[in-house]
C-alpha positions as a Markdown table, in Angstrom:
| # | Residue | x | y | z |
|---|---|---|---|---|
| 1 | Unk | 111.7 | 90.9 | 55.2 |
| 2 | Unk | 109.4 | 88.8 | 57.3 |
| 3 | Unk | 112.3 | 87.1 | 59.0 |
| 4 | Unk | 113.8 | 90.5 | 59.8 |
| 5 | Unk | 110.5 | 91.7 | 61.3 |
| 6 | Unk | 110.2 | 88.6 | 63.4 |
| 7 | Unk | 113.7 | 89.1 | 64.7 |
| 8 | Unk | 113.1 | 92.7 | 65.6 |
| 9 | Unk | 109.9 | 91.7 | 67.4 |
| 10 | Unk | 111.7 | 89.1 | 69.4 |
| 11 | Unk | 114.3 | 91.6 | 70.4 |
| 12 | Unk | 111.6 | 93.8 | 71.8 |
| 13 | Unk | 109.8 | 91.1 | 73.6 |
| 14 | Unk | 112.6 | 89.3 | 75.4 |
| 15 | Unk | 115.6 | 90.2 | 77.5 |
| 16 | Unk | 119.2 | 89.1 | 77.3 |
| 17 | Unk | 118.4 | 85.9 | 79.1 |
| 18 | Unk | 115.5 | 84.9 | 76.7 |
| 19 | Unk | 112.8 | 85.7 | 79.2 |
| 20 | Unk | 109.9 | 88.0 | 78.6 |
| 21 | Unk | 111.1 | 91.6 | 78.6 |
| 22 | Unk | 111.0 | 93.1 | 82.0 |
| 23 | Unk | 109.3 | 96.5 | 82.4 |
| 24 | Unk | 109.8 | 97.4 | 86.1 |
| 25 | Unk | 111.4 | 100.6 | 87.2 |
| 26 | Unk | 112.6 | 102.5 | 90.3 |
| 27 | Unk | 109.0 | 103.4 | 91.2 |
| 28 | Unk | 107.6 | 99.8 | 91.0 |
| 29 | Unk | 110.6 | 98.5 | 92.9 |
| 30 | Unk | 110.1 | 101.2 | 95.6 |
| 31 | Unk | 106.4 | 100.1 | 95.8 |
| 32 | Unk | 107.4 | 96.5 | 96.4 |
| 33 | Unk | 109.9 | 97.5 | 99.1 |
| 34 | Unk | 107.3 | 99.6 | 100.9 |
| 35 | Unk | 104.8 | 96.8 | 100.7 |
| 36 | Unk | 107.2 | 94.5 | 102.4 |
| 37 | Unk | 108.8 | 96.7 | 105.1 |
| 38 | Unk | 105.9 | 98.9 | 106.0 |
| 39 | Unk | 104.0 | 95.8 | 107.1 |
| 40 | Unk | 103.2 | 93.9 | 110.2 |
| 41 | Unk | 106.4 | 95.1 | 111.9 |
| 42 | Unk | 105.5 | 98.7 | 112.0 |
| 43 | Unk | 102.6 | 98.0 | 114.4 |
| 44 | Unk | 105.0 | 96.6 | 117.0 |
| 45 | Unk | 107.5 | 99.4 | 116.9 |
| 46 | Unk | 105.8 | 101.5 | 119.5 |
| 47 | Unk | 106.0 | 98.6 | 121.9 |
| 48 | Unk | 109.7 | 98.1 | 121.0 |
| 49 | Unk | 110.4 | 101.8 | 121.7 |
| 50 | Unk | 108.6 | 101.5 | 125.0 |
| 51 | Unk | 111.1 | 98.8 | 126.0 |
| 52 | Unk | 114.2 | 100.6 | 124.8 |
| 53 | Unk | 113.3 | 104.2 | 125.6 |
| 54 | Unk | 113.7 | 107.3 | 123.6 |
| 55 | Unk | 117.4 | 107.5 | 123.1 |
| 56 | Unk | 118.2 | 103.8 | 122.5 |
| 57 | Unk | 115.0 | 103.1 | 120.6 |
| 58 | Unk | 115.4 | 105.9 | 118.0 |
| 59 | Unk | 119.2 | 105.2 | 117.7 |
| 60 | Unk | 118.6 | 101.6 | 117.0 |
| 61 | Unk | 116.0 | 102.4 | 114.3 |
| 62 | Unk | 118.3 | 104.9 | 112.6 |
| 63 | Unk | 121.2 | 102.5 | 112.8 |
| 64 | Unk | 119.3 | 99.6 | 111.3 |
| 65 | Unk | 118.1 | 101.9 | 108.4 |
| 66 | Unk | 121.7 | 103.0 | 107.7 |
| 67 | Unk | 123.0 | 99.4 | 107.7 |
| 68 | Unk | 120.2 | 98.4 | 105.4 |
| 69 | Unk | 121.0 | 101.1 | 102.8 |
| 70 | Unk | 124.7 | 100.0 | 102.9 |
| 71 | Unk | 124.2 | 96.3 | 102.6 |
| 72 | Unk | 121.3 | 96.3 | 100.2 |
| 73 | Unk | 123.5 | 98.3 | 97.8 |
| 74 | Unk | 126.0 | 95.5 | 98.0 |
| 75 | Unk | 123.3 | 93.0 | 97.3 |
| 76 | Unk | 122.1 | 95.0 | 94.3 |
| 77 | Unk | 125.6 | 94.8 | 92.8 |
| 78 | Unk | 125.5 | 91.0 | 93.0 |
| 79 | Unk | 122.4 | 90.5 | 91.0 |
| 80 | Unk | 124.7 | 89.7 | 88.0 |
| 81 | Unk | 127.8 | 87.6 | 88.1 |
| 82 | Unk | 130.7 | 88.3 | 87.8 |
| 83 | Unk | 130.2 | 91.8 | 86.4 |
| 84 | Unk | 127.4 | 93.8 | 88.1 |
| 85 | Unk | 126.2 | 95.2 | 84.8 |
| 86 | Unk | 127.0 | 92.7 | 82.0 |
| 87 | Unk | 127.2 | 89.4 | 83.9 |
| 88 | Unk | 124.8 | 86.6 | 84.1 |
| 89 | Unk | 121.6 | 87.2 | 86.1 |
| 90 | Unk | 121.0 | 85.6 | 89.5 |
| 91 | Unk | 117.3 | 85.1 | 89.7 |
| 92 | Unk | 117.2 | 84.4 | 93.5 |
| 93 | Unk | 119.3 | 85.3 | 96.5 |
| 94 | Unk | 120.4 | 81.6 | 96.7 |
| 95 | Unk | 121.7 | 81.7 | 93.1 |
| 96 | Unk | 123.8 | 84.8 | 93.9 |
| 97 | Unk | 125.2 | 83.3 | 97.1 |
| 98 | Unk | 126.1 | 80.1 | 95.1 |
| 99 | Unk | 127.8 | 82.1 | 92.3 |
| 100 | Unk | 129.9 | 84.2 | 94.7 |
| 101 | Unk | 130.4 | 81.9 | 97.7 |
| 102 | Unk | 129.9 | 78.3 | 96.7 |
| 103 | Unk | 127.5 | 75.4 | 97.3 |
| 104 | Unk | 127.6 | 75.1 | 101.1 |
| 105 | Unk | 126.8 | 78.8 | 101.7 |
| 106 | Unk | 124.1 | 78.4 | 99.1 |
| 107 | Unk | 122.3 | 75.7 | 101.1 |
| 108 | Unk | 122.6 | 77.7 | 104.4 |
| 109 | Unk | 121.2 | 80.8 | 102.7 |
| 110 | Unk | 118.3 | 78.9 | 101.2 |
| 111 | Unk | 117.3 | 77.3 | 104.5 |
| 112 | Unk | 117.3 | 80.6 | 106.3 |
| 113 | Unk | 115.7 | 82.6 | 103.5 |
| 114 | Unk | 112.8 | 80.3 | 102.6 |
| 115 | Unk | 112.2 | 79.3 | 106.2 |
| 116 | Unk | 111.8 | 83.0 | 107.1 |
| 117 | Unk | 109.5 | 83.6 | 104.1 |
| 118 | Unk | 107.3 | 80.7 | 105.2 |
| 119 | Unk | 107.3 | 82.0 | 108.8 |
| 120 | Unk | 106.4 | 85.5 | 107.7 |
| 121 | Unk | 103.2 | 84.3 | 106.0 |
| 122 | Unk | 102.2 | 82.9 | 109.4 |
| 123 | Unk | 103.0 | 86.2 | 111.0 |
| 124 | Unk | 100.8 | 88.0 | 108.4 |
| 125 | Unk | 98.0 | 85.7 | 109.1 |
| 126 | Unk | 98.2 | 86.5 | 112.8 |
| 127 | Unk | 98.4 | 90.2 | 112.0 |
| 128 | Unk | 95.3 | 90.2 | 109.9 |
| 129 | Unk | 93.3 | 88.3 | 112.5 |
| 130 | Unk | 94.5 | 90.7 | 115.2 |
| 131 | Unk | 93.2 | 93.6 | 113.2 |
| 132 | Unk | 89.9 | 91.9 | 112.4 |
| 133 | Unk | 89.4 | 91.2 | 116.1 |
| 134 | Unk | 90.2 | 94.8 | 116.8 |
| 135 | Unk | 87.4 | 95.9 | 114.5 |
| 136 | Unk | 84.9 | 93.6 | 116.2 |
| 137 | Unk | 86.0 | 94.9 | 119.6 |
| 138 | Unk | 85.7 | 98.5 | 118.5 |
| 139 | Unk | 82.2 | 97.9 | 117.3 |
| 140 | Unk | 81.3 | 95.9 | 120.4 |
| 141 | Unk | 82.5 | 98.6 | 122.8 |
| 142 | Unk | 80.8 | 101.3 | 120.7 |
| 143 | Unk | 77.5 | 99.6 | 121.0 |
| 144 | Unk | 77.7 | 98.3 | 124.6 |
| 145 | Unk | 80.1 | 100.8 | 126.2 |
| 146 | Unk | 83.5 | 100.1 | 127.7 |
| 147 | Unk | 82.4 | 99.6 | 131.3 |
| 148 | Unk | 80.4 | 96.4 | 131.4 |
| 149 | Unk | 80.6 | 95.0 | 127.9 |
| 150 | Unk | 82.1 | 91.5 | 127.4 |
| 151 | Unk | 83.9 | 91.9 | 124.1 |
| 152 | Unk | 86.2 | 88.9 | 123.5 |
| 153 | Unk | 86.5 | 87.2 | 120.2 |
| 154 | Unk | 88.3 | 84.1 | 118.9 |
| 155 | Unk | 91.0 | 84.6 | 116.3 |
| 156 | Unk | 90.3 | 81.3 | 114.6 |
| 157 | Unk | 87.4 | 82.3 | 112.3 |
| 158 | Unk | 89.3 | 85.3 | 111.0 |
| 159 | Unk | 92.4 | 83.3 | 110.3 |
| 160 | Unk | 90.4 | 80.7 | 108.5 |
| 161 | Unk | 88.7 | 83.4 | 106.3 |
| 162 | Unk | 92.1 | 85.0 | 105.6 |
| 163 | Unk | 93.5 | 81.6 | 104.6 |
| 164 | Unk | 90.6 | 80.9 | 102.2 |
| 165 | Unk | 91.2 | 84.2 | 100.5 |
| 166 | Unk | 95.0 | 83.4 | 100.2 |
| 167 | Unk | 94.2 | 80.1 | 98.6 |
| 168 | Unk | 92.7 | 81.9 | 95.7 |
| 169 | Unk | 95.3 | 84.7 | 95.5 |
| 170 | Unk | 98.1 | 82.1 | 95.7 |
| 171 | Unk | 97.1 | 81.0 | 92.2 |
| 172 | Unk | 98.6 | 84.2 | 90.8 |
| 173 | Unk | 101.4 | 82.5 | 88.7 |
| 174 | Unk | 104.4 | 84.6 | 89.6 |
| 175 | Unk | 105.9 | 87.8 | 91.2 |
| 176 | Unk | 105.7 | 89.7 | 87.9 |
| 177 | Unk | 101.9 | 89.8 | 88.1 |
| 178 | Unk | 101.7 | 91.2 | 91.6 |
| 179 | Unk | 102.3 | 94.9 | 90.8 |
| 180 | Unk | 98.6 | 95.8 | 91.1 |
| 181 | Unk | 98.2 | 94.0 | 94.4 |
| 182 | Unk | 101.5 | 95.3 | 95.7 |
| 183 | Unk | 100.5 | 98.9 | 94.8 |
| 184 | Unk | 97.2 | 98.6 | 96.7 |
| 185 | Unk | 99.0 | 97.1 | 99.6 |
| 186 | Unk | 101.6 | 99.9 | 99.7 |
| 187 | Unk | 98.9 | 102.6 | 99.6 |
| 188 | Unk | 97.0 | 101.0 | 102.5 |
| 189 | Unk | 100.2 | 100.7 | 104.5 |
| 190 | Unk | 100.6 | 104.4 | 104.4 |
| 191 | Unk | 96.9 | 104.7 | 105.3 |
| 192 | Unk | 97.0 | 102.7 | 108.5 |
| 193 | Unk | 100.4 | 104.1 | 109.5 |
| 194 | Unk | 99.0 | 107.7 | 109.3 |
| 195 | Unk | 95.7 | 106.7 | 111.0 |
| 196 | Unk | 97.6 | 105.0 | 113.9 |
| 197 | Unk | 99.8 | 108.1 | 114.2 |
| 198 | Unk | 96.8 | 110.4 | 114.1 |
| 199 | Unk | 95.0 | 108.5 | 116.8 |
| 200 | Unk | 98.1 | 108.5 | 119.0 |
| 201 | Unk | 98.5 | 112.2 | 118.5 |
| 202 | Unk | 94.9 | 112.8 | 119.5 |
| 203 | Unk | 95.6 | 111.0 | 122.8 |
| 204 | Unk | 98.6 | 113.2 | 123.4 |
| 205 | Unk | 96.8 | 116.4 | 122.5 |
| 206 | Unk | 93.9 | 115.6 | 124.7 |
| 207 | Unk | 96.3 | 115.4 | 127.7 |
| 208 | Unk | 95.7 | 111.6 | 128.2 |
| 209 | Unk | 99.2 | 110.6 | 127.2 |
| 210 | Unk | 101.0 | 108.3 | 129.6 |
| 211 | Unk | 104.5 | 108.8 | 131.1 |
| 212 | Unk | 107.5 | 107.9 | 129.1 |
| 213 | Unk | 111.2 | 107.4 | 129.9 |
| 214 | Unk | 114.6 | 108.0 | 128.3 |
| 215 | Unk | 115.5 | 104.4 | 129.2 |
| 216 | Unk | 112.1 | 102.7 | 128.5 |
| 217 | Unk | 109.9 | 100.9 | 131.0 |
| 218 | Unk | 111.3 | 101.2 | 134.5 |
| 219 | Unk | 112.4 | 98.2 | 136.5 |
| 220 | Unk | 110.1 | 97.8 | 139.5 |
| 221 | Unk | 107.3 | 95.8 | 141.1 |
| 222 | Unk | 105.7 | 95.0 | 137.7 |
| 223 | Unk | 108.9 | 94.4 | 135.8 |
| 224 | Unk | 112.0 | 92.6 | 137.0 |
| 225 | Unk | 115.5 | 93.3 | 135.7 |
| 226 | Unk | 115.5 | 89.9 | 134.0 |
| 227 | Unk | 112.2 | 90.6 | 132.2 |
| 228 | Unk | 113.5 | 94.0 | 131.2 |
| 229 | Unk | 116.5 | 92.4 | 129.5 |
| 230 | Unk | 114.3 | 89.8 | 127.7 |
| 231 | Unk | 112.0 | 92.6 | 126.4 |
| 232 | Unk | 115.0 | 94.7 | 125.2 |
| 233 | Unk | 116.3 | 91.6 | 123.3 |
| 234 | Unk | 112.8 | 91.0 | 121.8 |
| 235 | Unk | 112.5 | 94.6 | 120.8 |
| 236 | Unk | 115.7 | 94.4 | 118.7 |
| 237 | Unk | 114.1 | 91.5 | 116.8 |
| 238 | Unk | 111.0 | 93.5 | 116.1 |
| 239 | Unk | 113.0 | 96.4 | 114.7 |
| 240 | Unk | 115.2 | 94.0 | 112.7 |
| 241 | Unk | 112.1 | 92.4 | 111.1 |
| 242 | Unk | 110.5 | 95.8 | 110.3 |
| 243 | Unk | 113.6 | 96.9 | 108.4 |
| 244 | Unk | 114.4 | 93.9 | 106.2 |
| 245 | Unk | 113.3 | 92.8 | 102.8 |
| 246 | Unk | 116.4 | 90.7 | 101.8 |
| 247 | Unk | 114.2 | 87.7 | 101.3 |
| 248 | Unk | 112.6 | 89.2 | 98.2 |
| 249 | Unk | 115.2 | 91.7 | 97.0 |
| 250 | Unk | 116.2 | 89.6 | 94.0 |
| 251 | Unk | 112.6 | 88.8 | 93.1 |
| 252 | Unk | 112.1 | 92.6 | 93.0 |
| 253 | Unk | 115.3 | 93.2 | 90.9 |
| 254 | Unk | 114.2 | 90.5 | 88.5 |
| 255 | Unk | 111.2 | 92.7 | 87.5 |
| 256 | Unk | 113.4 | 95.6 | 86.5 |
| 257 | Unk | 114.1 | 96.6 | 82.9 |
| 258 | Unk | 117.8 | 96.3 | 81.8 |
| 259 | Unk | 118.4 | 99.9 | 81.0 |
| 260 | Unk | 119.5 | 101.7 | 83.1 |
| 261 | Unk | 121.4 | 98.8 | 84.8 |
| 262 | Unk | 119.3 | 96.9 | 87.4 |
| 263 | Unk | 121.8 | 97.5 | 90.2 |
| 264 | Unk | 121.7 | 101.3 | 89.7 |
| 265 | Unk | 117.9 | 101.3 | 89.6 |
| 266 | Unk | 117.7 | 99.1 | 92.7 |
| 267 | Unk | 120.1 | 101.3 | 94.7 |
| 268 | Unk | 117.8 | 104.3 | 94.1 |
| 269 | Unk | 114.7 | 102.2 | 95.0 |
| 270 | Unk | 116.5 | 101.1 | 98.2 |
| 271 | Unk | 117.1 | 104.7 | 99.3 |
| 272 | Unk | 113.5 | 105.7 | 98.5 |
| 273 | Unk | 112.0 | 102.7 | 100.2 |
| 274 | Unk | 114.2 | 102.8 | 103.3 |
| 275 | Unk | 113.8 | 106.6 | 103.7 |
| 276 | Unk | 110.0 | 106.2 | 103.5 |
| 277 | Unk | 110.2 | 103.3 | 105.9 |
| 278 | Unk | 112.3 | 105.2 | 108.5 |
| 279 | Unk | 110.0 | 108.3 | 108.5 |
| 280 | Unk | 106.9 | 106.1 | 109.0 |
| 281 | Unk | 108.6 | 104.0 | 111.6 |
| 282 | Unk | 109.7 | 107.0 | 113.7 |
| 283 | Unk | 106.3 | 108.6 | 113.3 |
| 284 | Unk | 104.3 | 105.6 | 114.4 |
| 285 | Unk | 106.6 | 104.5 | 117.2 |
| 286 | Unk | 107.3 | 107.9 | 118.8 |
| 287 | Unk | 103.6 | 109.0 | 118.8 |
| 288 | Unk | 102.5 | 105.5 | 120.0 |
| 289 | Unk | 104.9 | 105.5 | 122.8 |
| 290 | Unk | 104.2 | 109.1 | 123.8 |
| 291 | Unk | 100.4 | 108.2 | 123.9 |
| 292 | Unk | 100.6 | 105.0 | 125.9 |
| 293 | Unk | 103.9 | 104.9 | 127.7 |
| 294 | Unk | 104.5 | 101.7 | 129.6 |
| 295 | Unk | 101.1 | 100.4 | 128.6 |
| 296 | Unk | 102.0 | 100.4 | 124.9 |
| 297 | Unk | 100.6 | 97.2 | 123.4 |
| 298 | Unk | 102.4 | 94.8 | 121.0 |
| 299 | Unk | 100.0 | 95.9 | 118.2 |
| 300 | Unk | 99.4 | 99.6 | 118.5 |
| 301 | Unk | 96.0 | 99.4 | 116.9 |
| 302 | Unk | 94.6 | 97.2 | 119.7 |
| 303 | Unk | 94.9 | 100.2 | 122.0 |
| 304 | Unk | 92.2 | 102.2 | 120.2 |
| 305 | Unk | 88.4 | 101.8 | 120.3 |
| 306 | Unk | 87.1 | 105.3 | 119.5 |
| 307 | Unk | 86.2 | 106.8 | 117.1 |
| 308 | Unk | 85.3 | 103.3 | 116.1 |
| 309 | Unk | 84.8 | 104.1 | 112.4 |
| 310 | Unk | 88.4 | 105.4 | 112.1 |
| 311 | Unk | 89.7 | 102.5 | 114.1 |
| 312 | Unk | 87.8 | 100.1 | 111.9 |
| 313 | Unk | 89.1 | 101.9 | 108.7 |
| 314 | Unk | 92.7 | 101.7 | 110.0 |
| 315 | Unk | 92.4 | 98.0 | 110.7 |
| 316 | Unk | 90.8 | 97.4 | 107.3 |
| 317 | Unk | 93.8 | 99.0 | 105.8 |
| 318 | Unk | 96.0 | 96.6 | 107.8 |
| 319 | Unk | 94.1 | 93.6 | 106.6 |
| 320 | Unk | 94.3 | 94.8 | 102.9 |
| 321 | Unk | 98.0 | 95.3 | 103.3 |
| 322 | Unk | 98.5 | 91.9 | 104.8 |
| 323 | Unk | 96.6 | 90.3 | 101.9 |
| 324 | Unk | 99.1 | 91.9 | 99.4 |
| 325 | Unk | 102.2 | 91.4 | 101.6 |
| 326 | Unk | 101.4 | 87.7 | 102.1 |
| 327 | Unk | 101.7 | 87.2 | 98.3 |
| 328 | Unk | 104.8 | 89.4 | 97.9 |
| 329 | Unk | 106.5 | 87.3 | 100.6 |
| 330 | Unk | 104.9 | 84.0 | 99.5 |
| 331 | Unk | 105.6 | 84.1 | 95.8 |
| 332 | Unk | 109.4 | 83.7 | 96.1 |
| 333 | Unk | 108.8 | 80.6 | 98.3 |
| 334 | Unk | 106.3 | 79.3 | 95.7 |
| 335 | Unk | 108.8 | 79.9 | 92.9 |
| 336 | Unk | 111.7 | 78.1 | 94.5 |
| 337 | Unk | 109.6 | 74.9 | 95.2 |
| 338 | Unk | 108.2 | 75.0 | 91.6 |
| 339 | Unk | 111.6 | 75.5 | 90.1 |
| 340 | Unk | 112.9 | 72.5 | 92.0 |
| 341 | Unk | 109.9 | 70.4 | 90.9 |
| 342 | Unk | 110.4 | 71.4 | 87.3 |
| 343 | Unk | 114.1 | 70.4 | 87.4 |
| 344 | Unk | 113.3 | 67.1 | 89.1 |
| 345 | Unk | 110.4 | 66.2 | 86.7 |
| 346 | Unk | 110.8 | 68.2 | 83.5 |
| 347 | Unk | 108.5 | 66.0 | 81.5 |
| 348 | Unk | 105.6 | 65.8 | 84.0 |
| 349 | Unk | 102.4 | 67.4 | 82.7 |
| 350 | Unk | 101.1 | 67.5 | 86.3 |
| 351 | Unk | 103.9 | 69.8 | 87.3 |
| 352 | Unk | 104.5 | 71.8 | 84.1 |
| 353 | Unk | 101.4 | 71.9 | 82.0 |
| 354 | Unk | 99.3 | 75.0 | 82.0 |
| 355 | Unk | 95.6 | 74.7 | 81.3 |
| 356 | Unk | 94.1 | 77.9 | 79.9 |
| 357 | Unk | 90.6 | 78.8 | 81.2 |
| 358 | Unk | 88.7 | 81.6 | 79.4 |
| 359 | Unk | 86.5 | 83.7 | 81.6 |
| 360 | Unk | 84.6 | 86.3 | 79.5 |
| 361 | Unk | 87.4 | 88.0 | 77.6 |
| 362 | Unk | 90.2 | 87.0 | 80.1 |
| 363 | Unk | 92.3 | 83.9 | 79.8 |
| 364 | Unk | 93.7 | 82.4 | 83.0 |
| 365 | Unk | 96.3 | 79.7 | 83.2 |
| 366 | Unk | 95.6 | 76.9 | 85.5 |
| 367 | Unk | 98.2 | 74.4 | 86.8 |
| 368 | Unk | 97.4 | 71.3 | 88.9 |
| 369 | Unk | 100.6 | 71.2 | 90.8 |
| 370 | Unk | 100.4 | 74.9 | 91.6 |
| 371 | Unk | 96.9 | 74.6 | 92.8 |
| 372 | Unk | 97.5 | 71.6 | 95.1 |
| 373 | Unk | 100.8 | 72.5 | 96.6 |
| 374 | Unk | 100.1 | 76.2 | 97.2 |
| 375 | Unk | 96.8 | 75.3 | 98.8 |
| 376 | Unk | 98.5 | 72.9 | 101.1 |
| 377 | Unk | 101.0 | 75.5 | 102.0 |
| 378 | Unk | 98.4 | 78.1 | 102.9 |
| 379 | Unk | 96.5 | 75.6 | 105.0 |
| 380 | Unk | 99.6 | 74.7 | 107.0 |
| 381 | Unk | 100.5 | 78.4 | 107.5 |
| 382 | Unk | 96.9 | 79.1 | 108.8 |
| 383 | Unk | 97.0 | 76.1 | 111.2 |
| 384 | Unk | 100.4 | 77.3 | 112.6 |
| 385 | Unk | 99.0 | 80.8 | 113.0 |
| 386 | Unk | 95.9 | 79.5 | 114.9 |
| 387 | Unk | 98.2 | 77.4 | 117.2 |
| 388 | Unk | 100.6 | 80.3 | 118.2 |
| 389 | Unk | 99.0 | 83.7 | 117.7 |
| 390 | Unk | 101.6 | 85.6 | 119.7 |
| 391 | Unk | 102.1 | 88.8 | 117.6 |
| 392 | Unk | 105.1 | 90.6 | 119.0 |
| 393 | Unk | 107.2 | 87.5 | 119.9 |
| 394 | Unk | 106.6 | 85.7 | 116.6 |
| 395 | Unk | 107.5 | 88.8 | 114.5 |
| 396 | Unk | 110.6 | 89.3 | 116.7 |
| 397 | Unk | 111.8 | 85.8 | 116.2 |
| 398 | Unk | 111.4 | 85.9 | 112.4 |
| 399 | Unk | 113.2 | 89.2 | 112.3 |
| 400 | Unk | 116.1 | 88.1 | 114.5 |
| 401 | Unk | 116.7 | 84.8 | 112.6 |
| 402 | Unk | 116.9 | 86.5 | 109.2 |
| 403 | Unk | 118.6 | 89.8 | 109.9 |
| 404 | Unk | 122.2 | 89.0 | 110.4 |
| 405 | Unk | 122.7 | 86.3 | 107.7 |
| 406 | Unk | 120.5 | 87.8 | 105.0 |
| 407 | Unk | 121.0 | 91.5 | 105.5 |
| 408 | Unk | 124.6 | 91.6 | 106.7 |
| 409 | Unk | 126.7 | 88.4 | 106.5 |
| 410 | Unk | 126.0 | 87.2 | 102.9 |
| 411 | Unk | 126.0 | 90.7 | 101.4 |
| 412 | Unk | 129.4 | 91.5 | 102.9 |
| 413 | Unk | 130.8 | 88.1 | 102.0 |
| 414 | Unk | 129.6 | 88.5 | 98.4 |
| 415 | Unk | 130.9 | 92.0 | 98.1 |
| 416 | Unk | 134.4 | 90.9 | 99.4 |
| 417 | Unk | 134.4 | 88.1 | 96.8 |
| 418 | Unk | 133.2 | 90.3 | 94.0 |
| 419 | Unk | 135.7 | 93.1 | 94.6 |
| 420 | Unk | 138.5 | 90.8 | 95.7 |
| 421 | Unk | 139.1 | 92.8 | 98.9 |
| 422 | Unk | 142.4 | 91.9 | 100.5 |
| 423 | Unk | 142.2 | 90.0 | 103.7 |
| 424 | Unk | 143.0 | 92.0 | 106.9 |
| 425 | Unk | 142.9 | 95.3 | 104.9 |
| 426 | Unk | 141.2 | 98.2 | 106.6 |
| 427 | Unk | 138.0 | 97.8 | 104.5 |
| 428 | Unk | 137.9 | 94.0 | 105.2 |
| 429 | Unk | 138.3 | 94.6 | 108.9 |
| 430 | Unk | 135.6 | 97.2 | 109.1 |
| 431 | Unk | 133.1 | 95.1 | 107.2 |
| 432 | Unk | 133.8 | 92.1 | 109.4 |
| 433 | Unk | 133.4 | 94.3 | 112.5 |
| 434 | Unk | 130.0 | 95.4 | 111.3 |
| 435 | Unk | 129.1 | 91.8 | 110.7 |
| 436 | Unk | 130.1 | 90.7 | 114.1 |
| 437 | Unk | 128.2 | 93.5 | 115.9 |
| 438 | Unk | 125.1 | 92.7 | 113.9 |
| 439 | Unk | 125.6 | 89.0 | 114.8 |
| 440 | Unk | 125.6 | 89.8 | 118.5 |
| 441 | Unk | 122.4 | 91.8 | 118.1 |
| 442 | Unk | 120.7 | 88.9 | 116.2 |
| 443 | Unk | 121.7 | 86.4 | 118.9 |
| 444 | Unk | 120.3 | 88.6 | 121.6 |
| 445 | Unk | 117.0 | 89.1 | 119.7 |
| 446 | Unk | 116.6 | 85.4 | 119.0 |
| 447 | Unk | 117.1 | 84.5 | 122.7 |
| 448 | Unk | 114.7 | 87.2 | 123.8 |
| 449 | Unk | 112.1 | 86.1 | 121.3 |
| 450 | Unk | 112.3 | 82.4 | 122.3 |
| 451 | Unk | 111.9 | 83.4 | 125.9 |
| 452 | Unk | 108.8 | 85.4 | 125.1 |
| 453 | Unk | 107.2 | 82.7 | 123.1 |
| 454 | Unk | 107.9 | 80.1 | 125.8 |
| 455 | Unk | 106.1 | 82.3 | 128.4 |
| 456 | Unk | 103.1 | 82.7 | 126.0 |
| 457 | Unk | 102.9 | 79.0 | 125.4 |
| 458 | Unk | 102.5 | 78.5 | 129.2 |
| 459 | Unk | 100.0 | 81.3 | 129.4 |
| 460 | Unk | 97.6 | 80.4 | 126.5 |
| 461 | Unk | 96.1 | 77.2 | 125.2 |
| 462 | Unk | 96.8 | 76.6 | 121.5 |
| 463 | Unk | 93.9 | 77.0 | 119.1 |
| 464 | Unk | 91.9 | 78.8 | 121.8 |
| 465 | Unk | 93.3 | 82.3 | 121.8 |
| 466 | Unk | 90.8 | 85.1 | 122.4 |
| 467 | Unk | 91.2 | 88.8 | 122.8 |
């Protein structure tokens, strides 16, 4: 009888792969998606719309959203191999690519995916510092007035403070324990998106809105045709970054309970998350562009100083969101390194042993390798952010690098392999045409982003950026 009870208990506590039973659902998955996509990128979308204009800008955002819904549904079907419902789980994007496409593709995918994840943590550090500086400037202008006040602040202290906080948060063991932080981050993301939209609307209603154009910023004395092209390319990268969460999709899926099937739950979460994303993106970008026209800044919040309490609240929401989003994006990177170390040195206590520490009634697990390596990672990310705090261009480059391979190429290739789609059939041709078009967009965005960063590097001294 005791043996029977023990067996029943184990069936309740573990999943089909022997791991602790997953409890995630469509709602928690949607929350993770919103935390990732409604992030740093949304603040740069008004600037992107200003470069592209009303027609092209809105069309590009809607197109990227439609592509994302399609390709992420393909990715969801590849969580298990070979059958999308009963097959073996792929815990990471890399594992799925290896299962369906082989070892070479697996290495390429991993290099892009985890390079982008590491880069995004740098971008989030920059974003948090930008918002903290905006708070300081709003308070400064409120106290001293806008006319004669000297209100410039270094980014460095804020980046260091953000980095110190992330050192502590990075000790959260894994993605499964991030739900509370992700939920807070998702709520604040809606908060600052609506505040930014409301502030932009107040500018428009007051009659102070700047002129806009169907084709974006006009070519003229202040903008050459060449610069216009570079900005358009960079804008594509900004929109690409804002609409992608491929780097963490399998980490999100790996939190879902087995019934109903994970792929069906994830497809629903994709639609919910991307729909919410698209509505917020259009709201923030359209109102921001209508308010500031050609003068729309790279981070829309930096354009506001009054009412200072509302500006400060909005930027506080941005910072809180960046705190959570940093971990949502960082945990998959932490996991892959720690999985590799575990495979390399399976008997090492330094790498694998957990040291329980009891604080009051709570027991926390402490691991030496996790403490040291994650701390080093956060320090390096913070130093890179201090060296190159160029908000729009950095985000654009990260988005451009990851969009085509992770959101389009690998999902399509895995889908073709899984469904055994006949070469040169109509569906095969249409999927490859979509992939090629997205490839051209990514190349253009990468070139534009690199051009923008090179200009900024000549303009500013590293580690000495002020605003």
